[in-house]
C-alpha positions as CSV (number, residue, x, y, z in Angstrom):
1,M,17.2,25.4,26.9
2,L,15.7,24.7,23.5
3,P,18.1,25.0,20.5
4,Q,17.5,27.8,18.1
5,L,17.5,26.1,14.7
6,A,17.7,27.5,11.2
7,H,16.5,24.5,9.4
8,A,14.4,21.5,10.4
9,A,17.1,19.3,9.0
10,D,19.3,20.5,11.9
11,L,16.8,19.3,14.5
12,D,17.8,16.2,16.5
13,G,14.6,14.3,16.8
14,G,16.1,11.9,19.4
15,A,16.6,14.9,21.7
16,L,12.9,15.8,21.7
17,S,10.5,14.8,24.5
18,A,8.2,11.8,23.8
19,L,5.3,14.2,24.4
20,W,5.9,15.5,20.8
21,G,4.7,12.0,19.6
22,I,1.2,12.4,21.2
23,P,-0.4,13.9,18.0
24,F,1.0,11.1,15.9
25,M,-0.3,8.5,18.4
26,G,-3.6,10.2,18.3
27,L,-3.7,10.1,14.5
28,L,-2.9,6.4,14.5
29,L,-5.5,5.6,17.1
30,S,-8.1,7.7,15.1
31,I,-7.3,5.7,12.0
32,A,-7.6,2.4,13.9
33,L,-10.6,3.1,16.0
34,G,-12.5,5.7,14.1
35,P,-14.1,3.3,11.5
36,L,-15.1,1.0,14.4
37,L,-16.5,3.4,16.9
38,F,-18.0,6.2,14.8
39,E,-17.9,4.9,11.3
40,H,-20.3,7.4,9.7
41,F,-18.6,10.4,11.2
42,W,-15.1,9.1,10.4
43,H,-15.8,8.5,6.7
44,H,-17.2,12.0,6.3
45,H,-14.6,13.9,8.3
46,F,-11.3,11.8,8.4
47,G,-9.5,14.6,6.5
48,K,-10.5,17.2,9.1
49,I,-9.5,14.9,11.9
50,A,-6.0,14.3,10.3
51,L,-5.6,18.0,9.8
52,A,-6.5,18.7,13.4
53,W,-3.8,16.2,14.7
54,G,-1.3,17.7,12.3
55,A,-2.1,21.2,13.6
56,A,-1.8,19.8,17.2
57,F,1.8,19.1,16.4
58,L,2.8,21.9,14.0
59,L,1.4,24.9,15.9
60,P,3.2,24.1,19.2
61,F,6.3,23.2,17.3
62,A,6.3,26.5,15.5
63,A,5.8,28.3,18.8
64,T,8.7,26.5,20.4
65,F,11.3,26.3,17.6
66,G,10.2,29.1,15.3
67,V,8.0,29.5,12.3
68,H,10.8,29.1,9.8
69,T,11.9,25.7,11.4
70,A,8.3,24.5,11.3
71,A,7.9,25.6,7.7
72,A,11.2,24.0,6.7
73,G,10.2,20.8,8.4
74,T,6.8,20.8,6.6
75,V,8.5,21.3,3.3
76,H,10.9,18.5,4.0
77,A,8.2,16.1,5.0
78,L,6.2,17.0,1.8
79,L,8.9,16.9,-0.8
80,A,11.2,14.3,0.7
81,E,8.6,11.8,2.0
82,Y,4.9,12.5,1.6
83,I,4.6,13.4,-2.1
84,P,6.9,10.6,-3.3
85,F,5.1,8.1,-1.0
86,I,1.6,9.1,-2.2
87,A,2.7,9.3,-5.8
88,L,3.9,5.7,-5.8
89,L,1.0,4.4,-3.8
90,T,-1.5,6.1,-6.0
91,A,0.2,4.9,-9.2
92,L,0.1,1.3,-7.9
93,F,-3.5,1.7,-6.7
94,V,-4.8,3.2,-10.0
95,V,-2.8,0.8,-12.3
96,A,-3.8,-2.3,-10.3
97,G,-7.4,-1.0,-10.1
98,G,-7.5,-1.0,-13.9
99,I,-6.7,-4.7,-14.3
100,C,-10.0,-6.6,-13.9
101,V,-9.8,-10.4,-13.7
102,R,-12.9,-11.8,-15.3
103,G,-14.3,-15.3,-14.9
104,N,-14.3,-17.7,-11.9
105,L,-12.5,-20.8,-10.7
106,H,-13.6,-23.4,-8.2
107,G,-12.3,-22.5,-4.7
108,T,-10.6,-25.7,-3.6
109,P,-7.9,-25.7,-0.9
110,A,-5.2,-26.2,-3.5
111,L,-6.5,-23.3,-5.7
112,N,-6.9,-21.0,-2.7
113,T,-3.4,-21.8,-1.5
114,G,-2.1,-21.2,-5.0
115,L,-3.8,-17.8,-5.2
116,L,-2.5,-16.8,-1.8
117,A,1.0,-17.9,-2.8
118,L,0.8,-15.9,-6.1
119,G,-0.4,-12.8,-4.3
120,T,2.4,-13.2,-1.7
121,V,5.0,-13.1,-4.5
122,L,3.3,-10.3,-6.4
123,A,3.0,-8.2,-3.2
124,S,6.8,-7.4,-3.3
125,I,6.6,-6.7,-7.1
126,M,3.5,-4.6,-7.4
127,G,2.9,-3.6,-3.8
128,T,0.6,-5.0,-1.2
129,T,-2.1,-2.6,-2.4
130,G,-1.7,-3.6,-6.0
131,A,-1.6,-7.3,-5.4
132,S,-4.6,-7.1,-3.1
133,M,-6.7,-5.2,-5.6
134,L,-5.8,-7.6,-8.3
135,L,-6.6,-10.8,-6.5
136,I,-9.1,-10.2,-3.7
137,R,-12.2,-10.3,-5.9
138,P,-11.2,-13.4,-7.9
139,L,-10.5,-15.1,-4.6
140,I,-13.9,-14.1,-3.1
141,R,-15.7,-15.1,-6.3
142,A,-14.0,-18.5,-6.3
143,N,-15.3,-19.2,-2.8
144,D,-18.7,-17.5,-2.8
145,N,-20.4,-20.9,-2.9
146,R,-18.8,-22.0,0.4
147,K,-20.3,-21.7,3.9
148,H,-17.0,-21.0,5.6
149,A,-14.9,-18.4,3.9
150,V,-13.9,-15.8,6.5
151,H,-10.6,-17.5,7.2
152,I,-9.7,-17.2,3.5
153,V,-9.9,-13.4,3.7
154,V,-8.0,-13.3,7.0
155,F,-5.1,-15.3,5.6
156,F,-5.2,-13.1,2.5
157,I,-4.7,-10.1,4.8
158,F,-1.8,-11.9,6.6
159,L,0.0,-12.9,3.4
160,V,-0.9,-10.7,0.5
161,A,-1.7,-7.4,2.3
162,N,1.2,-7.7,4.8
163,A,4.0,-10.3,4.9
164,G,4.3,-10.7,1.1
165,G,5.4,-7.1,0.7
166,S,8.4,-7.4,3.0
167,L,11.1,-7.9,0.4
168,T,11.2,-4.7,-1.7
169,P,10.5,-1.0,-1.3
170,L,7.6,-1.5,-3.8
171,G,6.0,-3.9,-1.4
172,D,5.4,-2.0,1.8
173,P,5.2,1.8,2.2
174,P,7.6,2.0,5.2
175,L,10.3,0.2,3.1
176,F,9.8,2.8,0.3
177,L,10.4,5.6,2.9
178,G,13.6,3.8,3.8
179,F,14.5,3.6,0.2
180,L,14.0,7.4,-0.1
181,K,16.4,7.8,2.8
182,G,19.1,5.9,1.0
183,V,18.5,2.2,2.0
184,D,19.5,-0.1,-0.8
185,F,16.6,-1.4,-2.9
186,F,17.6,-5.0,-2.3
187,W,18.5,-4.6,1.4
188,T,15.5,-6.5,2.7
189,M,15.8,-9.2,0.0
190,Q,19.4,-9.8,1.0
191,N,18.9,-9.7,4.8
192,I,15.4,-11.1,5.7
193,F,14.6,-13.4,2.8
194,P,14.9,-16.6,4.8
195,E,12.8,-15.2,7.7
196,T,10.1,-14.0,5.2
197,L,10.1,-17.3,3.4
198,F,9.7,-19.2,6.7
199,V,6.8,-16.9,7.8
200,C,5.0,-17.1,4.4
201,V,5.4,-20.8,3.9
202,S,4.3,-21.5,7.4
203,L,1.1,-19.4,6.9
204,L,0.4,-21.1,3.6
205,V,0.7,-24.6,5.2
206,I,-1.5,-23.6,8.1
207,F,-4.0,-22.1,5.7
208,Y,-4.1,-25.2,3.5
209,L,-4.7,-27.5,6.5
210,L,-7.4,-25.3,7.8
211,D,-9.1,-24.8,4.5
212,S,-8.9,-28.5,3.8
213,H,-10.6,-29.2,7.2
214,Y,-13.5,-26.9,6.3
215,Y,-13.7,-28.1,2.7
216,K,-13.8,-31.8,3.5
217,N,-15.6,-32.0,6.9
218,K,-18.2,-29.1,7.0
219,E,-20.4,-29.9,4.0
220,E,-18.8,-26.9,2.5
221,A,-20.1,-26.4,-1.0
222,L,-23.6,-25.1,-1.9
223,P,-25.5,-26.8,-4.7
224,P,-24.4,-25.7,-8.1
225,A,-27.7,-24.1,-8.8
226,R,-27.1,-21.7,-5.9
227,D,-23.5,-20.8,-6.8
228,P,-23.6,-16.9,-7.3
229,T,-20.8,-17.1,-9.9
230,P,-20.5,-20.4,-11.7
231,D,-17.1,-21.6,-12.8
232,S,-15.9,-20.0,-16.1
233,G,-12.6,-19.3,-17.9
234,I,-10.3,-16.6,-16.7
235,S,-9.5,-13.4,-18.8
236,F,-8.1,-10.0,-18.1
237,E,-9.5,-6.6,-19.0
238,G,-7.3,-3.5,-18.9
239,K,-4.2,-5.5,-19.8
240,F,-2.3,-2.3,-20.9
241,N,-1.9,-1.6,-17.1
242,F,0.6,-4.5,-16.9
243,V,2.8,-2.4,-19.1
244,L,2.3,0.6,-16.9
245,L,3.1,-1.5,-13.8
246,L,6.4,-2.4,-15.4
247,A,7.0,1.3,-16.0
248,V,6.3,2.1,-12.3
249,I,8.9,-0.6,-11.2
250,A,11.4,0.8,-13.7
251,L,10.9,4.4,-12.4
252,V,11.6,3.3,-8.8
253,L,14.7,1.4,-9.8
254,M,15.9,4.3,-11.9
255,S,15.6,6.7,-9.0
256,G,17.7,4.4,-6.9
257,F,20.4,3.5,-9.3
258,W,20.8,6.7,-11.3
259,K,22.5,9.6,-9.5
260,S,22.2,12.7,-11.6
261,G,24.2,14.9,-9.4
262,V,21.6,17.6,-9.9
263,A,19.5,18.8,-6.9
264,F,17.3,21.7,-6.2
265,D,17.3,23.2,-2.7
266,V,13.9,24.1,-1.3
267,M,14.1,25.6,2.2
268,G,17.0,23.3,3.1
269,T,15.5,20.2,1.5
270,P,17.4,18.9,-1.6
271,V,15.1,17.6,-4.3
272,E,17.3,15.4,-6.6
273,L,16.5,15.4,-10.3
274,Q,16.0,11.7,-10.6
275,N,13.4,11.8,-7.8
276,L,11.6,14.7,-9.3
277,L,11.5,12.9,-12.7
278,R,10.3,9.8,-11.0
279,D,7.4,11.5,-9.3
280,L,6.3,13.5,-12.4
281,A,6.4,10.3,-14.4
282,L,4.3,8.5,-11.8
283,V,1.7,11.2,-12.1
284,A,1.8,10.8,-15.9
285,I,1.3,7.0,-15.5
286,I,-1.8,7.7,-13.3
287,V,-3.3,9.9,-16.0
288,I,-2.5,7.5,-18.8
289,S,-4.0,4.6,-16.8
290,L,-7.2,6.6,-16.1
291,W,-7.4,7.6,-19.8
292,S,-6.6,4.3,-21.4
293,T,-8.4,1.8,-19.1
294,P,-12.0,0.8,-20.2
295,K,-14.6,2.0,-17.7
296,S,-15.9,-1.5,-17.5
297,A,-12.6,-2.8,-16.0
298,R,-12.7,-0.3,-13.2
299,A,-16.4,-0.9,-12.7
300,G,-15.6,-4.7,-12.4
301,N,-13.2,-3.9,-9.6
302,D,-15.7,-1.5,-7.9
303,F,-12.9,1.1,-8.2
304,S,-13.3,4.2,-6.1
305,W,-11.0,6.9,-4.7
306,G,-12.0,6.3,-1.1
307,P,-9.2,4.0,0.0
308,I,-6.4,6.1,-1.4
309,L,-7.9,9.3,0.0
310,E,-8.1,7.8,3.4
311,V,-4.5,6.7,3.2
312,A,-3.4,10.1,2.0
C-alpha cells in the first residue's frame, strides 16, 4: 500500500522504489552526453529536455501520491533548495564574470603551478565557478605560445573547477545544499582538510613535473614574433566586484550564523527570514554588478548567460 501523505515533507524518500530515480538519471545522462552526441540540438533545446525529465517524475508522482503532495514537494524543492542554489551560483558567476584580468605573463611551469595553486585556494572562497572564470583566460593567454597546453587545462579542471572547492559551502554546489540543510559551514574544513590538502598538493606536484617535461624537452615555446599575446603587466578591470564578492561571502555566513526565529510557512515549507534576506540580497548584488561593471570587462571575459542558463 502507498501512504496517503498531506505534505511532501512527510514522505520517506528511503521507502520509495529506485525506479523513481530513473528521470533524474535520465537528466544526468542528457547533461553528460547531449553536448557530445547531439550538440546543436542540445544547446537549442536543453531547457525543454530538462522540463520533460521533470514532468516524467512529477506527473506519475502526482498520480500516485496526490496533486497536493506533488505541489508541496515542488514548492519545497524550489524555495528550500533550487532558488537559493541558483541565486548563489548566479551571483558568483556574475560577480566573477565582471572581474577581467588584463595583461599576460610567461607560462613557465612555476607560474602555471602557482596559478593553479591560487585558483585551488580561491575555489573554496569564491566558488569553483568564480575562480574558474577569474583565472582560466589568464592561464590560457600565458600559455598560448606553447605547443603542448592541453594538460594545463585538464589539471585546471581537476584542481580549480573541482577539488579546490571541497572545503566550504561556497566552493561546491552540493556543499551549499548541505549547508541549507543545516550542515555547519566549516564542517568540511574541519573534517576533510588533510585529505583535500593531500589530493591538491599531489596534483600540483604531478602537474609541475609533467609541465616541466613538456617545457624543457619538447621545444615548447614558439618564437616571440609568433606569440599571440606578448608578455605585459597585469591589471584588473571591474575591481568593484571584489567588494561584491565579499558581500556574497558575508551573506552566506550571515544566513548560517544568524537565527532570526522568524519563518514563513509555504505549503509546509518553512522559509526563514535570514534565508529570504540572503537570497533577495544576492539578487540585488547581481543587479548592482551588472549595472556597475564596465562593459569592456565582461567583453574581455567573453561573458554570456549560456553557462548559467544550462546549469539552471
